[in-house]
C-alpha distance (Angstrom), angle and dihedral (degrees) to the residues before:
residue distance angle dihedral
M1 . . .
I2 3.78 . .
T3 3.81 116.4 .
R4 3.76 123.9 -168.4
T5 3.80 135.7 162.7
I6 3.80 116.3 -146.2
P7 3.83 123.9 -169.0
L8 3.81 105.4 -135.8
Y9 3.81 95.6 -151.1
E10 3.79 126.6 43.6
D11 3.79 94.0 -139.3
R12 3.82 97.5 44.6
Q13 3.79 133.4 60.9
D14 3.82 98.5 -175.2
V15 3.82 98.0 74.9
T16 3.79 109.3 67.5
L17 3.78 140.8 159.8
T18 3.80 114.7 -145.4
A19 3.81 111.9 -161.5
Y20 3.81 125.1 -153.9
I21 3.80 101.8 -169.0
L22 3.79 119.3 -174.0
A23 3.78 112.3 -133.4
D24 3.79 117.5 -122.5
S25 3.80 131.7 -139.7
A26 3.79 140.0 167.8
E27 3.82 87.9 -93.2
L28 3.79 93.4 53.7
L29 3.81 123.9 40.8
N30 3.80 93.8 -31.7
G31 3.79 95.1 -144.5
R32 3.78 99.4 -32.3
K33 3.79 116.8 129.6
R34 3.80 125.0 -107.7
P35 3.81 129.4 -142.1
A36 3.80 118.6 -116.0
V37 3.79 142.8 -146.8
L38 3.81 122.7 -144.6
I39 3.83 112.4 -155.6
C40 3.81 127.2 -153.9
P41 3.83 112.5 -167.7
G42 3.78 120.8 -146.3
G43 3.78 128.9 -119.1
A44 3.84 108.5 140.6
Y45 3.83 90.2 -89.8
L46 3.81 85.6 -72.1
S47 3.82 95.7 96.8
C48 3.81 140.8 -24.2
S49 3.80 118.0 -97.1
D50 3.81 117.9 -122.8
R51 3.81 89.2 -153.6
E52 3.79 91.0 62.4
G53 3.79 95.2 44.8
E54 3.79 126.2 56.0
P55 3.85 97.6 14.5
V56 3.80 89.3 56.4
A57 3.80 92.7 44.2
L58 3.80 91.4 52.8
R59 3.81 90.6 50.2
F60 3.80 91.7 52.9
A61 3.81 89.9 45.5
A62 3.81 88.8 54.8
M63 3.82 87.0 56.0
G64 3.81 91.0 57.3
Y65 3.80 101.9 -95.3
H66 3.76 129.6 124.3
A67 3.80 102.3 -121.2
F68 3.79 133.5 -152.3
V69 3.80 132.4 -171.6
L70 3.80 114.5 -152.7
R71 3.77 116.0 -158.0
Y72 3.79 95.9 -162.6
S73 3.80 128.9 -170.1
T74 3.80 111.8 -58.5
Y75 3.79 134.1 168.6
Y76 3.80 96.9 -102.1
R77 3.83 93.6 48.8
G78 3.78 97.7 -123.0
K79 3.80 95.8 -39.7
P80 3.82 125.1 114.3
A81 3.78 113.9 -82.8
Q82 3.80 122.3 -114.2
F83 3.82 114.8 -115.5
P84 2.90 119.8 -129.2
P85 3.81 89.4 27.5
P86 3.81 118.5 -130.0
A87 3.79 115.0 -91.3
N88 3.81 95.5 -124.3
L89 3.78 111.9 45.9
E90 3.78 119.7 177.5
V91 3.79 115.4 -134.8
N92 3.81 117.6 -94.8
P93 3.83 103.5 -155.8
N94 3.82 92.5 -157.4
S95 3.81 93.9 65.0
V96 3.80 95.6 43.9
H97 3.82 118.6 103.2
P98 3.03 128.0 -57.5
G99 3.81 92.2 25.5
P100 3.83 97.2 82.5
I101 3.83 95.9 50.3
R102 3.79 89.9 47.0
D103 3.79 87.6 56.1
I104 3.81 87.9 59.7
G105 3.80 88.5 50.9
K106 3.81 90.2 50.6
A107 3.81 89.3 49.8
F108 3.82 90.0 53.1
L109 3.80 90.7 52.3
T110 3.80 90.3 49.4
I111 3.81 92.2 49.5
H112 3.81 91.0 48.7
A113 3.81 90.0 51.2
H114 3.83 91.3 55.9
A115 3.82 98.2 35.2
D116 3.81 96.8 109.1
E117 3.80 92.6 45.1
W118 3.81 91.5 49.2
L119 3.83 96.4 38.7
L120 3.80 90.1 -123.3
D121 3.80 126.8 160.1
T122 3.81 105.2 -132.9
D123 3.81 91.5 -165.2
R124 3.81 89.7 63.6
I125 3.79 107.9 52.1
A126 3.81 115.9 135.3
I127 3.79 124.9 -166.0
C128 3.81 122.3 -142.5
G129 3.78 127.6 -172.0
F130 3.78 142.8 172.8
S131 3.82 128.1 -146.9
A132 3.83 106.1 -40.4
G133 3.81 87.4 5.3
A134 3.81 88.5 55.0
H135 3.80 88.7 51.0
N136 3.81 88.9 50.3
C137 3.82 90.5 50.8
A138 3.81 93.1 45.3
N139 3.79 90.7 47.6
Y140 3.81 89.2 50.6
A141 3.80 91.8 45.8
V142 3.80 91.6 60.3
H143 3.83 96.0 40.2
W144 3.85 106.5 34.6
H145 3.83 91.3 107.9
S146 3.83 94.9 44.2
P147 3.82 129.4 103.8
V148 3.82 89.9 -108.7
I149 3.83 85.9 72.9
C150 3.82 108.7 18.8
E151 3.80 99.7 41.1
F152 3.79 92.1 40.4
F153 3.82 91.4 58.0
G154 3.80 95.7 30.6
A155 3.80 93.0 -128.9
A156 3.80 135.9 123.6
P157 3.83 118.8 -92.1
A158 3.82 90.7 -116.3
M159 3.81 88.6 70.2
F160 3.79 91.3 63.1
K161 3.80 104.2 37.9
P162 3.84 116.4 125.2
A163 3.80 115.8 -149.9
A164 3.81 94.9 -150.2
V165 3.79 141.1 -3.6
V166 3.82 130.8 -138.7
L167 3.82 115.2 -166.4
G168 3.79 124.5 -172.1
Y169 3.84 120.0 -165.0
G170 3.78 90.4 -33.4
I171 3.79 136.4 164.6
S172 3.80 112.9 -107.1
N173 3.80 98.9 162.6
Y174 3.80 114.4 40.2
H175 3.79 90.7 -158.7
L176 3.82 84.2 70.3
M177 3.80 95.1 40.9
F178 3.76 97.4 135.0
G179 3.78 100.5 -7.8
E180 3.78 123.2 -131.4
T181 3.78 111.1 -40.4
T182 3.78 139.2 174.6
D183 3.82 91.5 -170.4
P184 3.83 106.6 111.4
L185 3.83 92.2 -151.8
A186 3.81 92.1 51.6
Q187 3.81 90.2 46.2
S188 3.81 92.4 50.5
L189 3.81 89.5 49.9
A190 3.82 91.0 49.5
D191 3.81 91.3 50.0
A192 3.82 92.3 47.8
A193 3.80 92.3 47.7
R194 3.81 90.8 52.2
V195 3.79 91.3 51.3
A196 3.81 91.0 46.3
F197 3.80 96.1 49.5
L198 3.81 105.6 22.0
G199 3.79 101.1 27.6
T200 3.81 93.6 -123.9
K201 3.80 141.7 61.4
T202 3.79 90.2 -135.3
P203 3.82 108.8 48.1
T204 3.79 120.4 -179.2
K205 3.79 122.8 -109.5
E206 3.81 88.7 -110.8
L207 3.82 91.6 55.9
L208 3.81 92.3 46.7
D209 3.80 89.7 49.8
A210 3.80 91.1 50.2
V211 3.82 93.2 55.7
S212 3.83 96.7 42.1
P213 3.83 105.7 101.0
A214 3.81 94.2 -165.8
L215 3.81 87.5 65.7
H216 3.82 92.8 54.8
V217 3.80 105.1 45.4
S218 3.81 110.4 135.9
E219 3.79 141.3 159.1
N220 3.82 86.7 -76.4
T221 3.82 93.2 62.7
P222 3.84 111.3 107.5
P223 3.83 124.5 -125.2
T224 3.80 107.8 -74.5
F225 3.81 138.0 -151.5
L226 3.81 115.9 -158.0
W227 3.77 131.9 -169.8
A228 3.78 136.3 167.8
T229 3.80 142.0 141.7
A230 3.78 125.4 -103.5
A231 3.82 89.3 -139.6
D232 3.83 94.2 59.4
Q233 3.81 104.8 129.5
L234 3.80 96.6 -176.5
V235 3.82 105.6 49.8
P236 3.82 109.4 27.6
V237 3.79 114.1 -123.2
E238 3.81 87.3 -127.3
N239 3.81 86.0 81.5
T240 3.79 88.2 67.3
T241 3.79 96.2 43.3
R242 3.80 92.2 48.2
M243 3.80 90.6 51.7
A244 3.81 89.7 49.3
N245 3.80 90.3 51.3
A246 3.80 91.8 49.2
L247 3.81 91.3 50.5
A248 3.81 91.1 48.0
Q249 3.79 92.4 50.4
A250 3.81 91.0 50.5
G251 3.81 93.1 47.4
I252 3.82 93.4 -117.9
P253 3.83 115.0 153.4
F254 3.79 109.6 -112.3
E255 3.79 144.8 156.8
A256 3.81 124.9 -153.2
H257 3.82 132.4 -167.7
I258 3.81 124.6 -173.6
F259 3.80 114.1 -171.6
E260 3.79 118.1 -155.7
R261 3.80 99.8 -133.4
G262 3.77 137.2 32.4
P263 3.82 136.8 88.5
H264 3.77 127.7 -107.0
G265 3.80 117.6 -77.1
L266 3.81 100.7 33.2
S267 3.82 95.8 148.8
L268 3.84 104.0 -178.3
A269 3.82 89.2 -9.5
D270 3.81 91.4 -137.3
Q271 3.79 136.9 88.9
A272 3.82 92.6 -82.0
S273 3.81 90.5 73.0
A274 3.81 104.1 17.2
G275 3.78 125.2 111.3
S276 3.80 91.6 -175.4
L277 3.80 140.8 8.5
F278 3.81 87.0 -98.1
E279 3.82 87.7 71.4
I280 3.81 95.7 55.2
D281 3.79 122.2 88.4
A282 3.79 120.7 160.2
D283 3.80 94.8 -155.5
A284 3.80 96.2 49.1
A285 3.81 90.2 44.0
Q286 3.80 87.2 71.7
W287 3.81 90.0 76.3
I288 3.80 94.4 84.9
G289 3.81 93.1 54.7
L290 3.79 90.1 47.1
A291 3.80 89.9 49.5
D292 3.81 89.8 49.6
A293 3.81 91.2 55.1
W294 3.81 91.3 45.1
L295 3.81 94.1 48.5
K296 3.80 90.4 53.3
K297 3.81 87.0 65.8
H298 3.80 89.9 59.2
L299 3.83 108.9 21.9
A300 3.81 105.3 26.1
L301 3.79 117.8 155.1
T302 3.79 116.1 -105.5
L303 3.79 103.1 -124.6
P304 3.81 133.2 174.0
E305 3.81 118.6 -116.7
R306 3.81 92.3 -115.3
P307 3.82 135.2 21.7
A308 3.82 116.5 -96.5
W309 3.81 94.3 -109.2
Q310 3.81 91.8 56.7
M311 3.80 91.5 47.7
A312 3.82 89.0 52.4
L313 3.83 91.0 52.7
L314 3.78 92.2 47.6
A315 3.79 90.6 51.8
Q316 3.81 92.3 58.7
Protein backbone atom coordinates (compact mmCIF):
# COMPACT_ATOMS: atom_id res chain seq x y z
CA MET A 1 0.00 0.00 0.00
CA ILE A 2 1.12 3.52 -0.80
CA THR A 3 0.05 6.24 1.64
CA ARG A 4 0.37 9.93 0.96
CA THR A 5 -1.13 13.10 2.41
CA ILE A 6 -1.72 15.95 -0.03
CA PRO A 7 -2.63 19.51 1.03
CA LEU A 8 -5.43 20.59 -1.31
CA TYR A 9 -4.61 24.31 -1.19
CA GLU A 10 -1.15 25.87 -1.40
CA ASP A 11 -1.88 28.47 1.26
CA ARG A 12 -3.59 26.15 3.76
CA GLN A 13 -2.46 23.08 5.67
CA ASP A 14 -5.78 22.18 7.32
CA VAL A 15 -7.53 20.74 4.25
CA THR A 16 -5.82 17.52 3.23
CA LEU A 17 -6.44 14.37 1.23
CA THR A 18 -4.79 11.25 2.62
CA ALA A 19 -4.54 8.48 0.01
CA TYR A 20 -4.39 4.75 0.77
CA ILE A 21 -3.46 3.30 -2.62
CA LEU A 22 -3.37 -0.46 -3.06
CA ALA A 23 -0.26 -1.62 -4.85
CA ASP A 24 -0.70 -3.61 -8.05
CA SER A 25 1.12 -6.65 -9.41
CA ALA A 26 0.78 -9.25 -12.14
CA GLU A 27 -0.98 -11.49 -9.60
CA LEU A 28 -3.53 -8.83 -8.70
CA LEU A 29 -5.20 -6.54 -11.24
CA ASN A 30 -2.18 -6.48 -13.55
CA GLY A 31 -2.65 -2.87 -14.62
CA ARG A 32 -6.42 -2.66 -14.47
CA LYS A 33 -7.90 0.24 -12.54
CA ARG A 34 -9.62 -0.03 -9.16
CA PRO A 35 -12.66 1.83 -7.85
CA ALA A 36 -12.23 4.14 -4.87
CA VAL A 37 -14.01 5.46 -1.79
CA LEU A 38 -13.56 9.03 -0.52
CA ILE A 39 -14.30 9.36 3.22
CA CYS A 40 -15.46 12.48 5.07
CA PRO A 41 -15.23 12.09 8.88
CA GLY A 42 -17.76 13.76 11.15
CA GLY A 43 -17.18 16.35 13.84
CA ALA A 44 -20.05 18.90 13.70
CA TYR A 45 -18.06 21.03 11.21
CA LEU A 46 -15.85 21.91 14.19
CA SER A 47 -13.16 19.29 13.45
CA CYS A 48 -12.70 15.96 11.67
CA SER A 49 -12.88 12.78 13.76
CA ASP A 50 -9.88 10.44 13.70
CA ARG A 51 -12.20 7.53 14.53
CA GLU A 52 -14.10 8.04 11.28
CA GLY A 53 -11.00 8.46 9.14
CA GLU A 54 -8.14 6.00 8.83
CA PRO A 55 -9.90 2.97 10.43
CA VAL A 56 -12.67 3.29 7.86
CA ALA A 57 -10.21 3.81 5.00
CA LEU A 58 -8.31 0.66 5.94
CA ARG A 59 -11.55 -1.32 6.03
CA PHE A 60 -12.49 -0.17 2.53
CA ALA A 61 -8.94 -0.90 1.35
CA ALA A 62 -9.32 -4.45 2.66
CA MET A 63 -12.40 -4.73 0.43
CA GLY A 64 -10.33 -3.89 -2.65
CA TYR A 65 -10.89 -0.14 -2.97
CA HIS A 66 -8.38 2.66 -3.10
CA ALA A 67 -9.39 4.79 -0.12
CA PHE A 68 -9.07 8.48 0.68
CA VAL A 69 -9.72 10.49 3.84
CA LEU A 70 -10.66 14.12 3.23
CA ARG A 71 -10.08 16.48 6.11
CA TYR A 72 -12.32 19.24 4.80
CA SER A 73 -12.70 22.80 6.07
CA THR A 74 -13.79 22.89 9.71
CA TYR A 75 -14.01 25.62 12.33
CA TYR A 76 -10.85 24.70 14.22
CA ARG A 77 -8.72 24.49 11.05
CA GLY A 78 -7.52 20.93 11.47
CA LYS A 79 -6.99 21.14 15.23
CA PRO A 80 -8.97 19.19 17.84
CA ALA A 81 -12.28 20.78 18.76
CA GLN A 82 -12.98 22.17 22.22
CA PHE A 83 -15.73 20.36 24.15
CA PRO A 84 -17.88 21.89 25.35
CA PRO A 85 -17.41 24.57 22.69
CA PRO A 86 -17.10 28.20 23.81
CA ALA A 87 -20.36 30.12 23.98
CA ASN A 88 -19.25 32.93 21.65
CA LEU A 89 -17.52 31.61 18.56
CA GLU A 90 -16.37 34.01 15.89
CA VAL A 91 -17.17 32.99 12.33
CA ASN A 92 -14.48 31.12 10.38
CA PRO A 93 -15.36 31.85 6.72
CA ASN A 94 -13.50 28.75 5.48
CA SER A 95 -15.86 26.32 7.23
CA VAL A 96 -19.05 28.13 6.23
CA HIS A 97 -21.17 26.67 3.41
CA PRO A 98 -20.32 26.09 0.55
CA GLY A 99 -16.67 25.70 1.56
CA PRO A 100 -16.88 22.06 2.75
CA ILE A 101 -18.62 20.73 -0.39
CA ARG A 102 -16.13 22.58 -2.56
CA ASP A 103 -13.39 20.73 -0.71
CA ILE A 104 -14.95 17.47 -1.94
CA GLY A 105 -14.92 18.90 -5.46
CA LYS A 106 -11.24 19.82 -5.07
CA ALA A 107 -10.53 16.29 -3.85
CA PHE A 108 -12.22 14.87 -6.97
CA LEU A 109 -10.03 17.05 -9.19
CA THR A 110 -6.93 15.89 -7.31
CA ILE A 111 -7.92 12.23 -7.64
CA HIS A 112 -8.58 12.67 -11.37
CA ALA A 113 -5.14 14.26 -11.78
CA HIS A 114 -3.44 11.20 -10.25
CA ALA A 115 -5.78 8.52 -11.65
CA ASP A 116 -3.32 7.03 -14.15
CA GLU A 117 -0.49 7.00 -11.61
CA TRP A 118 -2.70 5.32 -9.01
CA LEU A 119 -4.52 2.99 -11.44
CA LEU A 120 -7.86 4.42 -10.33
CA ASP A 121 -11.15 4.26 -12.22
CA THR A 122 -12.55 7.79 -12.09
CA ASP A 123 -15.99 6.58 -13.19
CA ARG A 124 -16.27 4.53 -9.98
CA ILE A 125 -15.55 6.84 -7.06
CA ALA A 126 -17.91 6.55 -4.09
CA ILE A 127 -18.17 9.05 -1.26
CA CYS A 128 -18.74 8.00 2.36
CA GLY A 129 -19.45 10.22 5.32
CA PHE A 130 -20.41 10.14 8.98
CA SER A 131 -22.53 12.65 10.91
CA ALA A 132 -21.49 16.12 9.65
CA GLY A 133 -19.29 14.34 7.11
CA ALA A 134 -22.36 12.44 5.93
CA HIS A 135 -24.19 15.76 5.61
CA ASN A 136 -21.24 17.10 3.60
CA CYS A 137 -21.37 14.04 1.31
CA ALA A 138 -25.16 14.22 0.94
CA ASN A 139 -24.96 17.94 0.22
CA TYR A 140 -22.31 17.23 -2.41
CA ALA A 141 -24.34 14.36 -3.85
CA VAL A 142 -27.24 16.67 -4.68
CA HIS A 143 -25.08 19.59 -5.90
CA TRP A 144 -22.01 18.03 -7.63
CA HIS A 145 -23.32 19.07 -11.08
CA SER A 146 -24.34 22.59 -9.99
CA PRO A 147 -22.60 25.93 -10.66
CA VAL A 148 -21.56 26.11 -6.98
CA ILE A 149 -19.06 23.35 -7.83
CA CYS A 150 -18.55 23.28 -11.61
CA GLU A 151 -18.44 27.01 -12.32
CA PHE A 152 -16.38 27.68 -9.20
CA PHE A 153 -13.63 25.31 -10.40
CA GLY A 154 -14.19 25.92 -14.11
CA ALA A 155 -14.41 22.21 -14.89
CA ALA A 156 -16.95 19.90 -16.53
CA PRO A 157 -19.54 18.15 -14.32
CA ALA A 158 -18.09 14.74 -15.26
CA MET A 159 -15.00 15.59 -13.21
CA PHE A 160 -17.05 15.76 -10.02
CA LYS A 161 -19.59 12.96 -10.39
CA PRO A 162 -19.71 10.39 -7.54
CA ALA A 163 -20.75 6.87 -8.53
CA ALA A 164 -22.34 6.03 -5.17
CA VAL A 165 -22.86 7.50 -1.71
CA VAL A 166 -22.62 5.88 1.75
CA LEU A 167 -24.11 7.93 4.61
CA GLY A 168 -23.78 7.04 8.29
CA TYR A 169 -26.04 8.74 10.88
CA GLY A 170 -26.03 11.92 8.84
CA ILE A 171 -28.07 15.11 8.72
CA SER A 172 -30.36 15.29 5.70
CA ASN A 173 -32.70 18.03 6.90
CA TYR A 174 -30.99 20.87 8.73
CA HIS A 175 -34.26 21.84 10.40
CA LEU A 176 -33.78 18.58 12.34
CA MET A 177 -30.05 19.04 12.86
CA PHE A 178 -29.94 18.09 16.50
CA GLY A 179 -33.64 17.83 17.25
CA GLU A 180 -35.26 19.47 20.24
CA THR A 181 -33.07 19.17 23.31
CA THR A 182 -32.99 20.37 26.89
CA ASP A 183 -29.42 19.08 27.35
CA PRO A 184 -27.19 22.16 27.71
CA LEU A 185 -24.16 20.32 26.26
CA ALA A 186 -26.13 19.19 23.20
CA GLN A 187 -27.52 22.71 22.79
CA SER A 188 -24.05 24.28 22.98
CA LEU A 189 -22.83 21.80 20.36
CA ALA A 190 -25.79 22.61 18.10
CA ASP A 191 -25.14 26.34 18.43
CA ALA A 192 -21.41 25.91 17.70
CA ALA A 193 -22.11 23.70 14.69
CA ARG A 194 -24.47 26.31 13.25
CA VAL A 195 -21.86 29.03 13.64
CA ALA A 196 -19.19 26.77 12.12
CA PHE A 197 -21.21 25.75 9.08
CA LEU A 198 -23.84 28.47 8.63
CA GLY A 199 -22.07 31.45 10.17
CA THR A 200 -24.87 32.14 12.66
CA LYS A 201 -26.73 30.54 15.56
CA THR A 202 -30.03 31.70 14.10
CA PRO A 203 -30.12 30.79 10.40
CA THR A 204 -33.13 31.69 8.28
CA LYS A 205 -35.56 29.09 6.96
CA GLU A 206 -34.25 29.77 3.45
CA LEU A 207 -30.67 29.00 4.52
CA LEU A 208 -31.73 25.82 6.33
CA ASP A 209 -33.66 24.73 3.25
CA ALA A 210 -30.63 25.37 1.04
CA VAL A 211 -28.37 23.07 3.09
CA SER A 212 -30.93 20.26 3.58
CA PRO A 213 -29.98 17.55 1.04
CA ALA A 214 -33.28 15.67 1.39
CA LEU A 215 -34.99 18.72 -0.12
CA HIS A 216 -32.75 18.68 -3.22
CA VAL A 217 -32.65 15.04 -4.31
CA SER A 218 -33.06 14.78 -8.09
CA GLU A 219 -32.39 12.42 -10.99
CA ASN A 220 -28.73 13.49 -10.72
CA THR A 221 -28.35 12.09 -7.18
CA PRO A 222 -26.22 8.91 -7.17
CA PRO A 223 -27.33 5.56 -5.69
CA THR A 224 -27.18 5.84 -1.90
CA PHE A 225 -26.63 3.55 1.10
CA LEU A 226 -27.97 4.82 4.43
CA TRP A 227 -27.50 3.59 7.97
CA ALA A 228 -28.21 4.91 11.44
CA THR A 229 -29.40 3.81 14.88
CA ALA A 230 -32.85 4.42 16.31
CA ALA A 231 -31.26 5.19 19.69
CA ASP A 232 -29.16 8.10 18.36
CA GLN A 233 -29.87 10.98 20.75
CA LEU A 234 -27.80 13.59 18.91
CA VAL A 235 -28.90 13.38 15.26
CA PRO A 236 -32.51 12.13 15.09
CA VAL A 237 -32.97 9.00 13.00
CA GLU A 238 -35.68 10.88 11.11
CA ASN A 239 -32.84 12.46 9.12
CA THR A 240 -32.14 9.04 7.64
CA THR A 241 -35.76 8.12 7.00
CA ARG A 242 -36.47 11.46 5.34
CA MET A 243 -33.49 11.00 3.04
CA ALA A 244 -34.73 7.49 2.19
CA ASN A 245 -38.17 8.88 1.37
CA ALA A 246 -36.68 11.59 -0.84
CA LEU A 247 -34.60 9.02 -2.73
CA ALA A 248 -37.63 6.77 -3.16
CA GLN A 249 -39.76 9.61 -4.50
CA ALA A 250 -37.05 10.54 -7.02
CA GLY A 251 -36.58 6.93 -8.15
CA ILE A 252 -32.94 6.80 -7.00
CA PRO A 253 -31.65 3.31 -6.09
CA PHE A 254 -30.97 3.13 -2.36
CA GLU A 255 -30.64 0.82 0.62
CA ALA A 256 -31.32 1.81 4.24
CA HIS A 257 -30.57 0.08 7.56
CA ILE A 258 -31.76 1.32 10.96
CA PHE A 259 -30.26 -0.54 13.91
CA GLU A 260 -32.19 -0.56 17.18
CA ARG A 261 -29.37 0.27 19.59
CA GLY A 262 -26.20 2.30 19.54
CA PRO A 263 -25.20 5.92 20.28
CA HIS A 264 -24.24 8.59 17.80
CA GLY A 265 -20.75 8.43 16.30
CA LEU A 266 -20.20 4.66 16.16
CA SER A 267 -17.98 4.70 13.07
CA LEU A 268 -17.21 0.99 12.42
CA ALA A 269 -18.79 0.13 15.80
CA ASP A 270 -15.98 -2.33 16.59
CA GLN A 271 -12.58 -2.19 18.24
CA ALA A 272 -10.89 -0.93 15.06
CA SER A 273 -12.49 2.50 15.53
CA ALA A 274 -13.59 2.51 19.18
CA GLY A 275 -12.07 4.64 21.91
CA SER A 276 -14.24 2.99 24.55
CA LEU A 277 -16.66 0.10 24.99
CA PHE A 278 -19.47 2.64 24.54
CA GLU A 279 -18.48 2.85 20.85
CA ILE A 280 -18.80 -0.88 20.16
CA ASP A 281 -22.07 -2.47 19.09
CA ALA A 282 -22.10 -5.85 17.37
CA ASP A 283 -25.43 -5.28 15.62
CA ALA A 284 -24.57 -1.86 14.22
CA ALA A 285 -21.13 -3.12 13.18
CA GLN A 286 -22.88 -5.12 10.47
CA TRP A 287 -23.33 -1.94 8.42
CA ILE A 288 -19.88 -2.14 6.82
CA GLY A 289 -20.47 -5.67 5.51
CA LEU A 290 -23.87 -4.63 4.20
CA ALA A 291 -22.28 -1.61 2.52
CA ASP A 292 -19.63 -3.88 0.99
CA ALA A 293 -22.31 -6.09 -0.58
CA TRP A 294 -24.24 -3.04 -1.78
CA LEU A 295 -21.18 -1.35 -3.29
CA LYS A 296 -20.42 -4.48 -5.30
CA LYS A 297 -23.67 -3.81 -7.19
CA HIS A 298 -22.33 -0.42 -8.28
CA LEU A 299 -18.50 -0.48 -8.08
CA ALA A 300 -17.52 -4.14 -8.50
CA LEU A 301 -14.06 -4.90 -9.83
CA THR A 302 -13.88 -6.09 -13.42
CA LEU A 303 -12.02 -9.38 -13.14
CA PRO A 304 -11.18 -12.12 -15.66
CA GLU A 305 -12.64 -15.60 -15.13
CA ARG A 306 -9.19 -17.13 -14.58
CA PRO A 307 -5.76 -15.79 -13.54
CA ALA A 308 -3.32 -15.00 -16.37
CA TRP A 309 -1.03 -17.94 -15.59
CA GLN A 310 -3.90 -20.43 -15.96
CA MET A 311 -4.99 -18.84 -19.23
CA ALA A 312 -1.42 -19.20 -20.52
CA LEU A 313 -1.40 -22.93 -19.64
CA LEU A 314 -4.77 -23.48 -21.27
CA ALA A 315 -3.54 -21.83 -24.45
CA GLN A 316 -0.71 -24.35 -24.86
